[in-house]
N, C-alpha and C positions, 0 to 999 in steps of 0.2 A: 091656552098657556097662562093667560092672566088670571083666570079663575083658579087654576092649580096653584099659582104663586100666592094668591090671597088665602086659600085654604091652608097651605103650608105655613104661612106667616101667622094665621090665627091660631092654629094648633100649637105652633112653636111658642107663641106668646103665652098661652095658657100653661103649657108644660114648664116653661122656664121662669115664669113669674114667681117670686119668692112668697112663701107663706108668711102671713103677718105674725102668727104666733111664734115663729122661730126667729123673727127679726128682733134686733136689740131695741129696747125701749129708748126713745130719744130723751135726752136730759137737757135742761131741767124739766121736771114734770111733777105733778101732784096727783094724789088719789084721795078720795073721800073714804074714810073708814066708817063702815056701817055697823050698827049694833047686831050682835049675834044672840042677844038675850031678849026673849019675848017681852018681858015686863020693863025693859029699858029702852023704849022706842026713842027717847030724846037723846040718848047717848050717841054722840057722833065724834068724828075726829078727822084730821087731815094729815097726810104725810107729804113732805116735800123732799124730793130726791134730786141731787145734783152732784156734779164733780167739784171738788175743792182742791186747791194746791196750797197746802199749808207748810210744806217743806220743799227743799230743792229737788227731792226725788219726784217720782211720777204722781199724778193726781190720785186722790182717793175719792170714794163715793161717800156722801153725807146723806143721812136720813134723819129728818127731824119730824117729830110728831107733836101735834097740838090736839087735845081732846077736851070736850065739854060735856056737862051734865052726866058725869059718871056717878055711880052710887058711892056712898061713903064706904071706903074699903072694909071697915070692920063689920058692916052689915052683911057681908058675904062669908064671914068666918074669921079665921085668925090671920087677917091681912091688915097692913098698915100703910099701903101705898100702891103705886102703879109702876109698871115698867113697860117700855117699848120693847117689842120682841120681833125681830125680822129673821127670816130663815129661808134657805133654799132646801126643799125637802130632800132628806137622805144625804145631805152634803155638809151644811154649815149653818150656824145660827149666831145671832148677835143679840145681846141684852143691854139695855141702858135705862137708867133711872129717869122717871118723869117727876118733875117738881111741881107742887101746887102753887097757884097764885092766890093771894088773899082777896077774894071777891065775895060780894053779897050774893047769896043764893047758891053758893058752892064754888069751888075753885076750878080754874082751867088748869089742866095738867099738861106740861110740856117738857121736852127734852130732845137730845140729839146724840148721834154717834157720827164721828167724822173720819174714821180710819178703815173703812171697808175697801178691800182690794179685789174682792171677787166680782164677777159679773152678776148683777142683781136682777137680771131680766126675768128670771123665773122665780122670784122671791115672793113671800107673803109678809105683810106688815100687820102687827097686832098691838093692842094695848091689853095687858093682862094684870090682874091683881098680883100683888107680891107681899112677901113677909121679909122685911129687911133684916130681922134677927136670924132667921133660919136660912134665908137665901132662896126659899122655895117660891116658885111661880104658881099662881092660881089660874082660875078659868079666864078665857078670853072674853072681853067685853065688846070691843070693836075690832074689825079686821077688813082687809082688802088685799088684792094682789097687785103686782107691778103691771099686770095686763090692763088694769083699770087706770093706769097712770097716763095723764094727758098733759 
């Protein structure tokens, strides 16, 4: 009888145990944004994701991005800056301007968005080239998903 109970308990714990990929990402968390461009191995970034309560209403999700060693935007074409781009595939996306800091050896690009109300568990965060005059986004330079958030 004891053996039967142990077997039932073990099988039950395997079947009932939640799958990690479906679980909500615990916040606050951060993810390293890795280069997707072969010749830009030094390009890296970090995304910080957490809940903020800026108004009396319910908390929102904030995503801030900090990126280093990005190529000069105009070197890739008709671009003059970078934007943070976060999205849930086939559902919603958010764009926010990244601002350069004046540093020797190239700027650090940083920015944030504080008003996300959706569950960002299955989202992707990117830094993309942008053209501020046309509003068009260019190619992705660094990226990662919320699944990498720790």
